[in-house]
N, CA, C and O of each residue as an XYZ file, in Angstrom:
636
protein
N      58.519     40.720     10.211
C      57.749     40.161     11.249
C      56.284     40.311     10.855
O      55.815     41.410     10.555
N      55.543     39.143     10.860
C      54.132     39.123     10.400
C      53.261     39.277     11.734
O      52.269     40.005     11.704
N      53.586     38.667     12.790
C      52.798     38.892     14.073
C      53.804     38.887     15.224
O      54.962     38.481     15.136
N      53.244     39.366     16.261
C      53.956     39.344     17.550
C      53.309     38.221     18.406
O      52.122     38.282     18.729
N      54.111     37.206     18.760
C      53.571     36.046     19.497
C      54.230     35.923     20.790
O      55.452     36.052     20.862
N      53.473     35.669     21.881
C      53.943     35.428     23.233
C      53.395     34.147     23.720
O      52.342     33.677     23.291
N      54.130     33.589     24.626
C      53.557     32.463     25.438
C      53.940     32.731     26.886
O      54.956     33.351     27.203
N      53.068     32.228     27.733
C      53.279     32.382     29.138
C      52.526     31.299     29.901
O      51.364     31.027     29.597
N      53.157     30.686     30.870
C      52.626     29.733     31.712
C      52.365     30.308     33.140
O      52.508     29.615     34.148
N      51.984     31.585     33.166
C      51.713     32.207     34.490
C      50.729     31.377     35.187
O      49.753     30.895     34.612
N      50.997     31.207     36.464
C      50.149     30.438     37.379
C      50.558     28.991     37.424
O      50.111     28.268     38.315
N      51.381     28.532     36.513
C      51.839     27.155     36.435
C      53.216     27.035     36.961
O      53.431     26.377     37.979
N      54.190     27.659     36.293
C      55.628     27.565     36.692
C      55.920     28.633     37.744
O      55.360     29.728     37.686
N      56.800     28.321     38.714
C      57.446     27.072     38.965
C      56.432     26.024     39.435
O      55.609     26.306     40.305
N      56.486     24.837     38.873
C      55.435     23.827     39.234
C      55.343     23.498     40.712
O      54.227     23.337     41.207
N      56.433     23.387     41.448
C      56.329     23.001     42.876
C      55.703     24.194     43.735
O      55.225     23.954     44.844
N      55.715     25.406     43.232
C      55.174     26.562     44.004
C      53.656     26.390     44.191
O      52.968     25.852     43.324
N      53.169     26.846     45.310
C      51.729     26.772     45.533
C      50.958     27.567     44.563
O      51.518     28.486     43.965
N      49.702     27.284     44.357
C      48.733     28.026     43.554
C      48.724     29.450     43.965
O      48.772     29.747     45.159
N      48.661     30.391     42.977
C      48.680     31.776     43.286
C      47.366     32.424     42.847
O      47.330     32.923     41.722
N      46.407     32.458     43.539
C      45.090     32.945     43.158
C      45.104     34.463     42.843
O      44.327     34.945     42.019
N      45.936     35.136     43.466
C      46.071     36.639     43.155
C      46.491     36.737     41.737
O      45.891     37.488     40.969
N      47.555     35.968     41.331
C      48.021     35.988     39.971
C      46.951     35.603     38.956
O      46.810     36.217     37.899
N      46.201     34.559     39.319
C      45.142     34.184     38.403
C      44.096     35.256     38.211
O      43.607     35.453     37.099
N      43.734     35.972     39.306
C      42.806     37.077     39.099
C      43.326     38.201     38.400
O      42.556     39.005     37.876
N      44.725     38.348     38.337
C      45.319     39.416     37.582
C      45.642     39.026     36.177
O      46.280     39.817     35.482
N      45.239     37.819     35.676
C      45.562     37.342     34.373
C      45.246     38.352     33.253
O      46.035     38.519     32.323
N      44.096     39.014     33.351
C      43.790     39.970     32.232
C      44.796     41.099     32.088
O      45.146     41.568     31.004
N      45.251     41.511     33.339
C      46.282     42.590     33.355
C      47.612     42.191     32.822
O      48.305     42.911     32.103
N      47.958     40.847     33.276
C      49.197     40.304     32.699
C      49.245     40.279     31.143
O      50.216     40.718     30.526
N      48.140     39.739     30.537
C      48.102     39.679     29.045
C      48.005     41.080     28.468
O      48.495     41.307     27.362
N      47.411     42.006     29.146
C      47.361     43.350     28.621
C      48.792     44.010     28.676
O      49.155     44.804     27.808
N      49.544     43.662     29.682
C      50.877     44.188     29.841
C      51.748     43.713     28.709
O      52.515     44.477     28.122
N      51.614     42.402     28.406
C      52.390     41.832     27.263
C      51.939     42.459     26.017
O      52.774     42.719     25.151
N      50.717     42.724     25.846
C      50.110     43.249     24.639
C      50.674     44.693     24.476
O      51.100     45.059     23.381
N      50.676     45.470     25.504
C      51.204     46.847     25.504
C      52.687     46.882     25.064
O      53.086     47.677     24.213
N      53.482     45.982     25.683
C      54.872     45.936     25.352
C      55.020     45.646     23.837
O      55.800     46.309     23.153
N      54.306     44.704     23.350
C      54.348     44.373     21.812
C      53.855     45.560     21.019
O      54.459     45.900     20.001
N      52.791     46.201     21.439
C      52.284     47.275     20.571
C      53.292     48.483     20.505
O      53.384     49.203     19.511
N      54.009     48.635     21.604
C      55.059     49.742     21.541
C      56.095     49.437     20.520
O      56.532     50.342     19.810
N      56.519     48.188     20.405
C      57.589     47.845     19.587
C      57.185     47.436     18.107
O      57.930     47.638     17.148
N      55.952     46.851     18.013
C      55.395     46.433     16.731
C      53.973     46.919     16.592
O      53.053     46.102     16.619
N      53.758     48.159     16.452
C      52.396     48.779     16.561
C      51.451     48.261     15.477
O      50.237     48.296     15.675
N      51.947     47.792     14.368
C      51.086     47.330     13.265
C      50.917     45.890     13.107
O      50.370     45.411     12.113
N      51.397     45.161     14.110
C      51.339     43.655     14.052
C      50.310     43.069     15.069
O      50.226     43.476     16.228
N      49.571     42.126     14.565
C      48.673     41.407     15.478
C      49.443     40.778     16.626
O      50.600     40.381     16.481
N      48.793     40.699     17.739
C      49.368     40.114     18.926
C      48.648     38.801     19.188
O      47.430     38.768     19.364
N      49.445     37.683     19.211
C      48.821     36.452     19.459
C      49.458     35.755     20.717
O      50.659     35.832     20.977
N      48.575     35.094     21.443
C      49.063     34.206     22.589
C      49.245     32.886     21.977
O      48.274     32.199     21.661
N      50.563     32.476     21.785
C      50.809     31.285     21.081
C      50.982     29.966     21.934
O      51.009     28.844     21.429
N      51.097     30.234     23.310
C      51.184     29.099     24.196
C      50.666     29.642     25.544
O      51.099     30.678     26.047
N      49.767     28.917     26.057
C      49.418     29.063     27.536
C      48.846     27.742     27.987
O      48.189     27.031     27.227
N      49.120     27.419     29.288
C      48.647     26.183     29.747
C      49.009     25.885     31.190
O      49.625     26.682     31.898
N      48.601     24.718     31.572
C      48.786     24.153     32.856
C      48.653     22.681     32.855
O      47.896     22.141     32.048
N      49.347     21.992     33.718
C      49.219     20.541     33.688
C      48.074     20.052     34.577
O      47.751     20.652     35.602
N      47.489     18.969     34.156
C      46.463     18.288     34.971
C      46.475     16.838     34.694
O      46.266     16.419     33.556
N      46.715     16.049     35.706
C      46.724     14.558     35.559
C      45.298     14.085     35.244
O      44.352     14.356     35.984
N      45.186     13.405     34.178
C      43.827     12.807     33.754
C      43.209     12.050     34.925
O      43.882     11.159     35.443
N      42.069     12.304     35.361
C      41.421     11.556     36.347
C      41.772     11.994     37.813
O      41.131     11.543     38.763
N      42.767     12.852     37.970
C      43.197     13.306     39.313
C      42.331     14.491     39.697
O      42.519     15.607     39.212
N      41.369     14.222     40.586
C      40.384     15.239     41.039
C      40.781     15.663     42.380
O      41.331     14.856     43.130
N      40.535     16.916     42.756
C      40.851     17.339     44.023
C      40.535     18.846     44.224
O      39.776     19.433     43.453
N      41.117     19.441     45.250
C      40.933     20.764     45.538
C      41.406     21.764     44.398
O      42.490     21.562     43.850
N      40.682     22.740     44.069
C      41.056     23.609     43.010
C      42.422     24.319     43.251
O      43.051     24.757     42.288
N      42.844     24.426     44.407
C      44.148     25.023     44.706
C      45.294     24.096     44.533
O      46.446     24.529     44.572
N      45.028     22.820     44.342
C      46.169     21.805     44.290
C      46.609     21.670     42.776
O      45.827     21.273     41.912
N      47.863     22.015     42.530
C      48.362     21.825     41.220
C      48.320     20.322     40.839
O      48.371     19.437     41.692
N      48.227     20.094     39.551
C      48.083     18.756     38.885
C      46.706     18.189     38.968
O      46.422     17.166     38.345
N      45.811     18.837     39.740
C      44.364     18.405     39.610
C      43.697     18.836     38.324
O      44.112     19.844     37.753
N      42.689     18.135     37.833
C      41.974     18.608     36.757
C      41.319     19.975     37.095
O      41.223     20.844     36.229
N      40.894     20.146     38.295
C      40.273     21.375     38.690
C      41.101     22.566     38.525
O      40.646     23.587     38.011
N      42.442     22.460     38.992
C      43.341     23.611     38.875
C      43.634     23.869     37.481
O      43.733     25.032     37.090
N      43.795     22.793     36.621
C      44.110     23.049     35.223
C      43.005     23.808     34.605
O      43.229     24.800     33.912
N      41.810     23.361     34.840
C      40.554     23.980     34.246
C      40.489     25.467     34.693
O      40.258     26.347     33.864
N      40.694     25.744     36.003
C      40.649     27.131     36.438
C      41.691     27.948     35.729
O      41.370     29.049     35.280
N      42.909     27.493     35.595
C      43.946     28.331     35.086
C      43.809     28.461     33.515
O      44.074     29.538     32.982
N      43.434     27.471     32.836
C      43.122     27.667     31.435
C      42.005     28.560     31.149
O      42.047     29.338     30.196
N      40.945     28.473     31.988
C      39.829     29.369     31.854
C      40.276     30.801     32.072
O      39.783     31.695     31.385
N      41.163     31.052     32.972
C      41.676     32.422     33.183
C      42.438     32.895     32.012
O      42.232     34.050     31.640
N      43.280     32.171     31.389
C      44.035     32.530     30.228
C      43.078     32.784     29.103
O      43.137     33.866     28.519
N      42.232     31.906     28.762
C      41.388     32.078     27.615
C      40.416     33.189     27.825
O      40.230     33.989     26.908
N      39.777     33.305     28.964
C      38.873     34.403     29.170
C      39.493     35.758     29.073
O      38.879     36.727     28.625
N      40.819     35.806     29.535
C      41.578     37.095     29.507
C      41.785     37.508     28.064
O      41.644     38.686     27.735
N      42.117     36.566     27.195
C      42.377     36.848     25.840
C      41.103     37.214     25.037
O      41.097     38.154     24.243
N      40.047     36.446     25.273
C      38.805     36.714     24.547
C      38.310     38.136     24.964
O      37.824     38.888     24.119
N      38.430     38.474     26.198
C      37.906     39.765     26.664
C      38.759     40.946     26.164
O      38.304     42.087     26.237
N      39.960     40.710     25.669
C      40.801     41.797     25.234
C      40.759     41.886     23.696
O      41.320     41.058     22.977
N      40.036     42.978     23.219
C      39.913     43.194     21.819
C      41.249     43.468     21.054
O      41.305     43.485     19.824
N      42.290     43.675     21.854
C      43.551     43.956     21.248
C      44.461     42.800     21.105
O      45.592     42.924     20.637
N      43.936     41.602     21.536
C      44.744     40.379     21.281
C      43.974     39.554     20.291
O      42.783     39.292     20.455
N      44.730     39.120     19.184
C      44.135     38.575     18.021
C      43.636     37.101     18.278
O      42.736     36.608     17.599
N      44.253     36.447     19.264
C      43.828     35.053     19.463
C      44.718     34.273     20.390
O      45.719     34.824     20.848
N      44.430     33.048     20.695
C      45.134     32.142     21.598
C      45.179     30.784     21.034
O      44.248     30.294     20.395
N      46.342     30.166     21.303
C      46.535     28.748     21.055
C      46.966     28.063     22.295
O      47.992     28.426     22.871
N      46.234     27.089     22.734
C      46.448     26.366     23.957
C      47.664     25.411     23.724
O      47.822     24.877     22.627
N      48.420     25.227     24.644
C      49.455     24.189     24.704
C      48.936     23.150     25.682
O      49.062     23.420     26.877
N      48.414     22.088     25.367
C      48.359     21.462     24.098
C      47.028     20.748     24.062
O      46.302     20.743     25.057
N      46.687     20.131     22.911
C      45.375     19.455     22.831
C      45.342     18.209     23.707
O      44.428     18.039     24.514
N      46.359     17.319     23.546
C      46.305     16.083     24.171
C      47.565     15.820     25.030
O      48.646     16.270     24.651
N      47.469     15.139     26.121
C      48.642     14.608     26.795
C      49.428     13.808     25.914
O      48.873     13.124     25.054
N      50.818     13.830     26.062
C      51.623     13.041     25.186
C      52.816     12.493     25.934
O      53.295     13.135     26.868
N      53.313     11.328     25.557
C      54.525     10.721     26.227
C      55.717     11.593     26.050
O      55.954     12.193     25.002
N      56.497     11.641     27.178
C      57.811     12.329     27.074
C      58.974     11.390     27.193
O      58.827     10.263     27.666
N      60.075     11.821     26.789
C      61.308     11.062     26.938
C      61.739     11.239     28.366
O      62.116     12.341     28.765
N      61.692     10.164     29.162
C      61.935     10.220     30.610
C      63.407     10.573     30.894
O      63.725     10.904     32.036
N      64.274     10.521     29.953
C      65.675     10.959     30.163
C      65.856     12.422     30.093
O      66.914     12.945     30.444
N      64.822     13.112     29.636
C      64.863     14.570     29.425
C      64.174     15.271     30.613
O      64.580     16.372     30.984
N      63.148     14.661     31.211
C      62.460     15.362     32.182
C      62.090     14.307     33.325
O      61.862     13.127     33.057
N      62.051     14.806     34.567
C      61.786     13.865     35.718
C      60.328     13.817     36.076
O      59.514     14.576     35.550
N      60.004     12.907     36.987
C      58.670     12.677     37.463
C      58.042     13.893     38.092
O      56.826     14.059     37.996
N      58.758     14.695     38.690
C      58.216     15.927     39.350
C      57.662     16.865     38.269
O      56.645     17.523     38.486
N      58.291     16.924     37.169
C      57.813     17.837     36.127
C      56.954     17.212     35.061
O      56.223     17.925     34.374
N      57.016     15.863     34.891
C      56.268     15.113     33.935
C      55.757     13.842     34.553
O      56.223     12.754     34.212
N      54.730     13.965     35.531
C      54.245     12.753     36.130
C      53.719     11.777     35.104
O      53.199     12.183     34.065
N      53.842     10.565     35.370
C      53.380      9.410     34.559
C      54.192      9.382     33.177
O      53.835      8.658     32.247
N      55.260     10.186     33.114
C      56.063     10.121     31.933
C      55.399     10.812     30.745
O      55.658     10.515     29.579
N      54.478     11.807     31.133
C      53.700     12.543     30.135
C      53.843     13.972     30.301
O      54.081     14.486     31.394
N      53.681     14.694     29.099
C      53.393     16.107     29.205
C      51.885     16.198     29.421
O      51.129     15.956     28.481
N      51.432     16.528     30.593
C      50.033     16.491     30.969
C      49.278     17.773     30.819
O      48.303     18.024     31.526
N      49.729     18.587     29.894
C      49.056     19.918     29.616
C      47.966     19.916     28.659
O      47.398     20.952     28.314
N      47.649     18.677     28.197
C      46.501     18.494     27.235
C      45.169     18.802     27.914
O      44.995     18.673     29.125
N      44.228     19.221     27.038
C      42.814     19.379     27.561
C      42.075     18.089     27.437
O      40.958     17.958     27.938
N      42.715     17.066     26.733
C      42.217     15.746     26.775
C      43.380     14.869     27.087
O      44.540     15.245     26.917
N      43.032     13.616     27.576
C      43.985     12.756     28.088
C      44.738     12.022     26.931
O      44.469     12.253     25.752
N      45.686     11.134     27.319
C      46.444     10.432     26.320
C      45.562      9.696     25.281
O      45.927      9.609     24.108
N      44.404      9.170     25.719
C      43.463      8.459     24.861
C      42.327      9.331     24.386
O      41.261      8.830     24.030
N      42.551     10.665     24.377
C      41.663     11.628     23.923
C      40.273     11.749     24.674
O      39.264     12.159     24.101
N      40.300     11.375     25.952
C      39.159     11.549     26.700
C      39.149     12.961     27.373
O      40.121     13.295     28.051
N      38.138     13.756     27.216
C      38.157     15.150     27.710
C      38.429     15.251     29.186
O      37.940     14.435     29.967
N      39.205     16.246     29.583
C      39.419     16.578     30.971
C      38.434     17.752     31.353
O      37.698     18.248     30.501
N      38.448     18.147     32.573
C      37.626     19.321     32.968
C      38.071     20.565     32.231
O      37.227     21.422     31.971
N      39.345     20.729     31.870
C      39.841     21.933     31.173
C      39.212     21.940     29.833
O      38.941     23.042     29.358
N      38.927     20.829     29.124
C      38.326     20.759     27.881
C      36.952     21.436     27.897
O      36.604     22.244     27.036
N      36.209     21.061     28.913
C      34.892     21.553     29.022
C      34.872     23.107     29.341
O      34.031     23.869     28.864
N      35.873     23.489     30.186
C      35.944     24.908     30.574
C      36.259     25.763     29.361
O      35.553     26.746     29.134
N      37.278     25.451     28.567
C      37.603     26.261     27.449
C      36.690     26.114     26.307
O      36.543     27.036     25.504
N      36.042     24.942     26.196
C      35.054     24.788     25.038
C      33.860     25.723     25.239
O      33.340     26.345     24.313
N      33.464     25.778     26.513
C      32.305     26.715     26.790
C      32.729     28.213     26.425
O      31.915     28.939     25.855
N      33.978     28.661     26.749
C      34.345     29.933     26.402
C      34.406     30.212     24.895
O      33.932     31.235     24.400
N      35.013     29.249     24.196
C      35.142     29.394     22.764
C      33.796     29.342     22.139
O      33.523     30.131     21.234
N      32.945     28.473     22.557
C      31.489     28.445     21.992
C      30.793     29.716     22.224
O      30.098     30.198     21.330
N      30.936     30.311     23.400
C      30.274     31.586     23.770
C      30.716     32.686     22.885
O      29.923     33.502     22.415
N      32.099     32.701     22.644
C      32.646     33.716     21.803
C      32.207     33.548     20.341
O      31.891     34.537     19.679
N      32.184     32.354     19.851
C      31.715     32.012     18.490
C      30.247     32.564     18.350
O      29.951     33.295     17.405
N      29.379     32.215     19.269
C      27.990     32.563     19.260
C      27.779     34.075     19.195
O      26.951     34.609     18.457
N      28.627     34.745     20.063
C      28.495     36.240     20.121
C      28.967     36.890     18.786
O      28.398     37.871     18.307
N      29.965     36.326     18.257
C      30.472     36.901     16.936
C      29.493     36.587     15.801
O      29.281     37.422     14.922
N      28.894     35.387     15.815
C      27.858     35.064     14.830
C      26.695     35.985     14.928
O      26.181     36.471     13.920
N      26.267     36.234     16.162
C      25.081     37.138     16.395
C      25.466     38.575     15.894
O      24.642     39.230     15.255
N      26.604     39.024     16.155
C      26.972     40.362     15.694
C      26.964     40.457     14.166
O      26.518     41.450     13.591
N      27.465     39.406     13.531
C      27.526     39.312     12.129
C      26.131     39.326     11.518
O      25.864     40.035     10.548
N      25.236     38.513     12.119
C      23.785     38.543     11.601
C      23.180     39.882     11.792
O      22.530     40.391     10.879
N      23.365     40.514     12.983
C      22.800     41.800     13.176
C      23.335     42.903     12.184
O      22.631     43.813     11.744
N      24.628     42.715     11.896
C      25.253     43.734     10.931
C      24.636     43.439      9.541
O      24.270     44.367      8.821
N      24.524     42.174      9.176
C      24.013     41.865      7.831
C      22.514     42.288      7.775
O      22.079     42.818      6.752
N      21.755     42.075      8.803
C      20.324     42.551      8.870
C      20.163     44.074      8.752
O      19.255     44.554      8.074
N      21.055     44.833      9.420
C      20.997     46.282      9.399
C      21.384     46.840      8.008
O      20.924     47.899      7.584
N      22.311     46.017      7.282
C      22.731     46.427      5.946
C      21.671     46.155      4.941
O      21.597     46.858      3.933
N      20.817     45.137      5.165
C      19.788     44.721      4.180
C      18.630     45.722      4.057
O      17.705     45.502      3.275
């Protein structure tokens, strides 16, 4: 075993269930719980979040508490990414997925895959950014800038 990888769609599934803001607020604790479980069993292995996401229909704007809106998708992805970035014991996160993609309509119905798409992309089918793209981009950019600053300060102190 090289790494311990988890994925969770907490706050998204079951899709028809209403938004659970208490769960979203507890996202850091959820990921810490998964990390602790993995650390007990695989203490020397990095812990990665290999899937996290939520659906958002491109162009569907509405209340943040309404699933399938770009607002809800952005909120939930922000919670997942921010929780991982804030936890120094989690090595990283991979979002599921970059872009919306067509689905085989014989495999999944309209209730789970509206418009015949897997709508969990941070960009739409034609690669136009959704609100979630902007939300996670800001988090990743902030993290990158903070790490770059720490590196420069370390290099300056060593010089």
